[in-house]
C-alpha positions in Angstrom: -3.6 -41.9 10.7 -4.5 -38.8 12.8 -6.9 -39.1 15.8 -9.2 -36.9 16.2 -8.9 -34.7 19.4 -12.3 -35.3 20.3 -11.3 -38.7 20.6 -8.4 -38.0 22.9 -8.5 -38.8 26.6 -9.0 -35.8 28.6 -5.8 -35.7 30.8 -3.0 -33.8 30.5 -0.5 -36.5 29.5 -2.7 -37.9 26.8 -3.3 -34.3 25.2 0.7 -33.9 25.6 1.5 -37.2 23.9 -1.3 -37.9 21.3 -1.5 -34.4 19.6 1.4 -34.5 17.1 2.7 -31.4 14.5 5.5 -30.0 12.9 7.7 -27.9 14.5 7.0 -24.8 12.4 7.0 -21.3 14.2 3.9 -19.0 13.7 3.6 -17.3 10.3 4.3 -13.6 11.7 3.7 -10.5 9.6 6.7 -8.6 7.8 7.3 -5.0 8.7 8.1 -3.1 5.8 9.7 0.4 5.8 8.0 2.3 3.3 8.7 5.8 3.9 8.2 8.3 6.8 5.3 7.1 9.1 2.0 9.8 9.3 2.9 12.2 12.0 0.3 14.6 14.1 -0.1 17.5 12.0 0.4 19.6 14.7 3.9 18.7 15.3 4.9 19.5 11.6 6.3 22.5 11.1 7.3 23.6 7.7 11.0 23.2 8.5 10.4 19.6 10.2 8.6 18.5 6.7 11.3 20.0 4.8 13.9 18.2 6.8 11.8 14.6 6.4 11.8 15.3 2.5 15.5 16.1 2.3 15.9 12.3 3.8 14.3 11.0 0.7 14.8 14.1 -2.2 18.0 15.8 -3.0 17.7 19.7 -4.0 14.5 21.4 -5.1 14.6 23.4 -1.7 11.9 25.8 -3.2 9.5 23.0 -4.3 9.6 21.5 -0.7 9.2 24.7 0.8 6.1 25.5 -1.0 4.3 21.9 -0.4 5.4 22.0 3.4 3.7 25.6 3.7 0.6 24.2 1.9 0.5 21.2 4.4 1.1 23.4 7.4 -1.9 25.7 6.2 -4.1 22.5 6.7 -3.6 22.2 10.2 -4.0 26.2 10.7 -7.3 25.9 8.8 -8.4 23.6 11.2 -7.9 25.7 14.2 -9.9 28.7 12.7 -13.1 29.5 13.9 -15.8 27.3 11.9 -17.4 30.3 10.4 -14.2 31.3 8.4 -13.0 27.8 8.1 -14.6 26.9 4.9 -13.6 30.0 3.5 -10.2 29.4 3.5 -9.3 27.7 0.2 -6.2 25.5 -0.4 -3.2 26.9 -2.4 -2.7 24.8 -5.4 0.6 24.4 -7.0 2.1 23.8 -10.4 5.6 22.4 -10.2 7.6 23.3 -13.2 10.3 21.0 -14.3 11.8 18.5 -16.6 11.1 14.6 -15.9 13.0 12.8 -13.1 13.8 15.6 -10.8 11.5 14.9 -7.9 8.3 16.2 -8.7 6.2 13.3 -8.1 8.3 12.2 -5.3 7.9 15.2 -3.3 3.8 14.8 -3.5 3.7 11.4 -2.9 6.2 11.5 0.2 4.3 14.5 1.4 0.8 12.7 1.6 2.4 9.9 3.3 4.0 12.1 5.7 0.6 13.5 6.6 -1.2 10.4 6.7 -3.5 12.0 3.5 -5.1 10.0 0.8 -3.1 11.1 -2.2 -4.0 10.3 -6.0 -1.4 10.5 -9.3 -3.2 10.8 -12.5 -1.9 11.8 -16.0 -3.8 14.7 -17.2 -3.7 13.6 -20.4 -5.5 10.4 -19.8 -8.8 12.5 -19.4 -10.9 13.4 -22.5 -13.5 16.5 -22.9 -17.4 15.5 -22.2 -18.8 14.0 -25.0 -15.7 12.2 -26.3 -15.3 8.4 -25.5 -12.8 8.2 -22.4 -12.3 8.9 -18.8 -14.4 11.4 -16.9 -12.7 13.7 -14.9 -14.8 13.0 -11.8 -13.5 9.6 -11.9 -10.2 10.9 -10.3 -12.3 11.9 -7.3 -14.2 8.3 -6.9 -10.6 6.8 -7.6 -9.4 9.3 -4.4 -12.2 7.9 -2.1 -11.6 4.1 -2.8 -7.9 4.8 -1.7 -9.0 6.9 1.3 -11.3 4.0 2.1 -8.5 1.2 1.8 -6.3 3.6 3.8 -8.6 4.1 6.8 -9.7 0.4 6.8 -5.7 -0.7 7.1 -5.7 1.7 10.3 -8.7 0.1 11.6 -7.6 -3.6 10.9 -3.8 -2.5 12.3 -5.8 -1.6 15.7 -8.0 -4.9 15.9 -5.6 -7.5 15.0 -4.8 -8.6 18.6 -8.4 -9.0 19.4 -9.0 -10.5 16.0 -5.8 -12.9 16.6 -7.4 -13.8 20.0 -10.7 -14.5 18.9 -9.2 -17.0 15.8 -7.5 -18.7 18.3 -10.7 -19.4 20.5 -12.7 -20.7 17.3 -9.8 -22.9 16.3 -9.8 -24.4 19.6 -13.7 -25.0 19.5 -12.7 -26.8 15.8 -10.2 -28.6 17.6 -11.9 -29.4 20.7 -15.6 -28.7 20.6 -17.0 -27.5 23.7 -18.8 -30.2 26.0 -22.2 -28.9 25.5 -21.8 -29.3 21.6 -20.1 -32.5 22.0 -22.9 -34.1 23.9 -26.1 -32.6 22.0 -26.4 -35.5 19.9 -25.8 -38.1 22.7 -28.9 -39.4 24.7 -29.2 -38.8 28.5 -27.7 -41.5 30.6 -30.9 -42.8 31.5 -32.1 -43.2 28.3 -29.1 -45.4 27.6 -26.6 -42.7 26.9 -22.7 -42.9 28.0 -21.8 -42.1 31.2 -18.3 -41.4 32.3 -16.3 -43.6 34.7 -12.5 -43.7 35.7 -10.8 -46.4 37.7 -10.0 -44.9 41.1 -6.7 -46.2 43.1 -8.5 -49.0 44.9 -9.2 -50.4 41.3 -13.3 -49.7 41.8 -14.7 -47.7 39.0 -16.5 -44.8 40.0 -18.4 -42.2 38.1 -16.7 -39.1 37.5 -17.9 -35.9 38.6 -19.1 -33.2 35.8 -17.3 -30.7 37.6 -14.1 -32.7 37.4 -14.8 -33.4 33.6 -14.9 -29.5 33.0 -11.9 -29.5 34.8 -10.0 -31.7 32.8 -11.0 -30.3 29.4 -10.0 -27.1 30.4 -6.3 -28.6 31.0 -6.4 -29.8 27.6 -7.9 -26.8 26.1 -4.9 -25.2 27.4 -2.5 -27.5 26.3 -4.1 -27.2 22.8 -4.0 -23.2 23.2 -0.1 -23.8 23.6 0.5 -26.1 20.8 -1.5 -23.9 18.7 0.7 -20.6 19.6 3.8 -22.5 19.1 2.5 -23.6 15.3 2.7 -27.3 16.1 -1.0 -27.8 14.9 -0.4 -26.1 11.5 -0.9 -29.1 9.4 -3.9 -30.8 11.3 -7.4 -30.4 9.4 -10.4 -29.0 10.6 -14.0 -28.5 8.9 -14.8 -24.9 8.6 -18.0 -23.2 7.4 -17.1 -20.8 4.6 -19.0 -18.4 2.4 -19.1 -20.1 -1.1 -17.9 -17.4 -3.6 -17.8 -19.7 -6.6 -19.9 -17.1 -8.6 -17.9 -15.2 -11.1 -18.0 -11.4 -10.5 -19.6 -9.9 -13.9 -17.6 -7.1 -15.3 -20.2 -5.5 -17.1 -19.4 -1.6 -16.9 -19.2 -0.5 -20.4 -15.9 1.8 -21.5 -17.0 5.5 -20.9 -19.4 5.0 -18.4 -17.3 6.0 -15.3 -20.0 8.4 -14.0 -22.3 5.7 -13.2 -19.6 4.7 -10.3 -21.1 1.2 -10.0 -20.5 -2.3 -11.3 -23.5 -4.4 -12.4 -21.5 -7.6 -11.5 -21.0 -6.4 -8.2 -24.8 -5.2 -7.9 -26.0 -8.7 -9.1 -23.8 -10.5 -6.5 -24.9 -8.6 -3.6 -28.2 -9.1 -4.6 -27.7 -12.8 -4.4 -28.3 -14.7 -0.9 -24.9 -16.0 0.3 -24.2 -19.8 0.5 -22.2 -21.1 3.1 -20.5 -24.6 2.9 -18.1 -26.5 5.1 -14.6 -27.1 3.8 -12.0 -29.1 5.3 -8.5 -27.3 5.5 -5.5 -27.2 7.6 -5.1 -25.2 10.8 -2.8 -22.9 8.8 -5.5 -22.0 6.3 -8.5 -21.8 8.7 -6.3 -19.3 10.8 -6.2 -17.2 7.6 -9.9 -17.7 6.9 -10.9 -17.0 10.3 -9.0 -14.0 10.7 -10.3 -12.2 7.7 -14.0 -12.8 9.0 -13.1 -11.7 12.5 -11.7 -8.6 11.3 -15.0 -7.9 8.9 -16.9 -8.2 12.1 -14.7 -6.0 14.5 -14.5 -2.9 11.8 -17.5 -0.8 11.4 -17.7 0.1 7.6 -20.1 2.8 7.8 -17.7 4.5 10.4 -14.6 3.8 8.1 -16.6 5.5 5.1 -17.5 8.4 7.1 -13.7 9.0 8.3 -12.7 8.4 4.6 -15.0 11.0 3.0 -13.9 13.5 5.7 -10.1 12.7 5.0 -10.9 12.9 1.1 -12.6 16.5 1.5 -10.2 17.7 4.1 -6.7 16.1 3.5 -6.9 14.5 0.0 -4.2 15.3 -2.5 -4.5 15.1 -6.1 -1.2 15.2 -8.3 -2.3 16.1 -11.7 1.1 15.1 -13.7 1.7 16.3 -17.6 -0.6 19.2 -17.2 1.5 20.8 -20.0 0.0 18.1 -22.6 -3.4 20.1 -22.2 -2.3 23.3 -22.4 -1.8 24.9 -26.0 -2.3 27.8 -27.6 -6.0 29.3 -27.5 -7.9 30.0 -30.5 -6.4 27.1 -32.3 -7.8 24.2 -34.0 -7.4 20.2 -34.2 -6.3 18.6 -30.8 -6.4 22.2 -28.9 -10.0 22.0 -28.9 -10.1 19.2 -27.0 -7.0 20.1 -24.5 -9.3 23.2 -23.5 -12.4 21.1 -23.2 -10.5 18.8 -20.5 -9.2 22.0 -18.7 -13.0 23.3 -18.2 -14.0 19.9 -17.4 -11.1 20.2 -14.7 -12.2 23.6 -13.9 -14.9 23.1 -11.6 -13.0 20.0 -9.3 -10.1 22.5 -8.6 -12.5 25.4 -8.3 -14.5 23.2 -5.7 -17.7 21.3 -6.7 -19.7 18.1 -5.2 -19.3 14.8 -6.8 -21.3 11.7 -6.5 -19.7 8.8 -5.6 -21.0 5.3 -4.4 -20.6 6.2 -0.8 -22.1 9.6 -1.1 -21.7 12.7 -1.9 -17.9 14.4 -1.8 -16.9 17.9 -1.9 -13.7 19.2 -3.5 -13.6 22.4 -2.4 -10.6 21.5 0.3 -8.9 19.4 -2.0 -5.1 19.8 -2.7 -4.3 19.9 -6.3 -0.7 19.6 -7.3 0.0 19.9 -10.7 3.3 19.3 -12.6 4.5 19.4 -16.2 7.9 19.8 -17.9 6.3 22.8 -20.2 9.1 22.4 -23.0 6.7 23.5 -25.8 3.6 24.9 -23.9 4.0 27.6 -21.1 1.8 27.4 -17.8 0.3 31.0 -19.5 -1.2 28.8 -22.3 -3.6 27.4 -19.8 -7.0 28.8 -20.0 -7.2 31.9 -17.3 -9.5 30.4 -15.0 -7.5 27.2 -14.4 -4.2 29.7 -14.2 -6.0 31.4 -11.3 -6.9 28.3 -9.5 -3.0 27.3 -9.3 -1.7 30.7 -7.6 1.7 29.2 -6.8 4.2 28.3 -9.2 7.3 26.3 -8.6 10.2 25.7 -11.1 12.4 22.9 -10.1 16.3 22.9 -11.5 17.7 20.2 -13.8 20.0 17.6 -11.7 23.8 18.5 -12.1 26.5 16.1 -11.7 26.8 16.8 -7.9 23.1 16.2 -7.5 23.6 12.8 -9.1 26.5 11.8 -6.9 24.6 13.0 -3.7 21.5 11.1 -5.2 23.4 7.8 -5.2 24.5 8.0 -1.4 22.5 10.4 0.6 19.0 9.4 0.5 17.6 6.9 3.0 16.3 4.6 -0.1 19.5 5.3 -1.9 20.3 3.3 -5.4 23.4 2.2 -4.2 22.0 0.8 -0.9 19.2 -0.8 -2.7 21.7 -2.7 -5.2 23.8 -3.7 -2.2 20.8 -4.8 -0.5 19.9 -7.3 -3.6 23.4 -8.6 -4.1 23.7 -9.4 -0.3 21.0 -11.8 -0.4 23.5 -14.3 -2.3 26.5 -13.5 0.5 28.3 -10.9 -1.8 29.3 -7.5 -0.3 29.0 -4.3 -3.0 31.3 -1.4 -1.9 31.6 1.4 -4.0 34.3 3.6 -3.9 34.0 7.4 -4.1 36.0 7.4 -7.4 33.4 5.0 -8.7 30.6 7.4 -7.6 31.8 10.4 -9.4 32.5 8.5 -12.2 28.7 7.0 -12.5 27.5 10.4 -11.7 29.6 12.0 -14.5 28.3 9.6 -17.3 24.7 9.8 -16.2 25.2 13.6 -16.4 26.8 13.3 -19.8 24.5 11.1 -21.2 21.3 13.2 -20.2 22.9 16.2 -21.8 23.9 14.2 -25.3 20.5 12.7 -25.7 17.1 13.1 -23.7 17.2 14.5 -20.0 15.4 12.0 -18.1 16.7 13.4 -15.0 17.5 10.7 -12.0 16.1 8.0 -14.0 19.1 7.8 -15.9 21.4 6.6 -12.8 18.8 3.6 -12.8 20.0 2.7 -16.3 23.4 3.3 -15.8 23.9 1.2 -12.8 21.6 -1.5 -14.3 24.4 -1.8 -17.2 27.2 -1.2 -15.1 26.0 -4.1 -13.0 24.4 -6.6 -15.5 27.4 -9.3 -15.8 27.6 -9.2 -12.1 23.9 -9.8 -11.3 23.6 -12.7 -13.9 26.9 -14.1 -13.0 26.0 -13.9 -9.3 23.7 -17.1 -8.4 26.4 -19.5 -10.2 29.5 -18.1 -9.1 28.9 -18.6 -5.3 31.9 -16.3 -4.5 30.6 -14.6 -1.5 33.3 -12.0 0.0 33.4 -8.2 -1.1 33.3 -7.0 -4.5 34.8 -3.5 -4.8 33.5 -0.9 -7.4 36.2 1.7 -8.1 36.5 4.1 -11.0 38.5 1.5 -13.2 35.6 -0.6 -13.0 32.9 1.8 -14.1 35.3 3.5 -16.8 35.9 -0.3 -18.0 32.3 -1.4 -18.3 30.8 1.9 -19.3 33.2 4.3 -21.4 32.9 2.3 -24.7 29.0 2.9 -24.4 28.8 6.1 -23.5 31.2 7.3 -25.9 29.6 5.3 -28.8 26.6 7.7 -29.8 24.5 4.8 -31.1 25.4 2.6 -28.0 24.5 5.3 -25.8 21.4 6.3 -27.4 19.7 2.4 -26.9 21.7 1.1 -23.8 21.9 4.1 -21.5 
């Protein structure tokens, strides 16, 4: 049976001997390297931007150069006097090239490098006004949500240490209530209440002074703090007052009503009074609950929203994929009418308009639009003239060659071979790819792309998955450990039959 800490004798020996706990370490945050960190725009020259993109994307220097200039121009615009600043509009870009050559990755890495809100949407998912489907303005609202989450995340990182200290103090108050709170319900000594006595060295009971009692409580609290920080109290139960979230969230938003930008269920939930209740939980769980509460208190959401809206208007990037799917010969009938209608709906956003969101009005005049498409059937000239004029920069991305595939396997920071090696290393097996094997994998991937659909670098994923299928399946049971060397013969043995058989190649690779 656990002894409540409030009932412990308030001295150093007792607090050290009676408070038990598992010898477990504190749960810490895991840092994940998810690409280049956001840098100061003033320090990012176009050459440096291209060099950073080169760490993750092979080739396509023309596209990298264009987006690097576009990003640098954003910083240059901020340095211009106010009168002229609003007149400088971004140069939107169209990337033309087959799938799997790096169009999306270039835009995503660029946004991450600049610390800018980034949204990728498929142009084909939107429909013309008057049809059931998504309204084009919803992409701006989605971008605002992304920006708010980004800014809030940054504010949380700044306040984590402060919030952690506050959580420790609140946990100590729960484990060892302050003396004033503990005595609130007790009558005074004159009314028959309890008085504090200690047995002195002479054996005579002496009344303890308040300051000495306070000092003892402080020493006990310090001891508890040490145990708490060492993770030795994680399993002890405490009683925490939490907000009751039992009421279900009603999603009453009807399809095709994206322009309302609010949810009736959320509105009703916000109108209902917040109910709180006391719940017993472990210290580990209480830490998470209290940490979230403290972060909410420390972060000013109005400031977060203001900063987020400013980032959307001045740094936001919208990546419009599959632009070629809404391009067609003008003057035709059938679906081409709807395609042209989507273009006309997109045009005000690209030209610059004001969109109503639940957080306020957002101007899209300085949002950078990067469009992409294969344009196998249609051409950029099939877009309506107004849309063509709003994308003045066009960059063609070339198809990847066998040499590119070999570099993609090894050179990028997050190369596929590095990823697979890390996966199998979790089960004590080291993968070693010989140069001949890398060349053979690249050759087969390039050959299959030429004979079937060209899906670019994504073909390497299917080839490697097939190559290592048996290894990944048998790995947990073999328990062999050591090193597995992948050479050219290993690759040919596993893939040659499949690559040469047209039916197998079509459905497996």
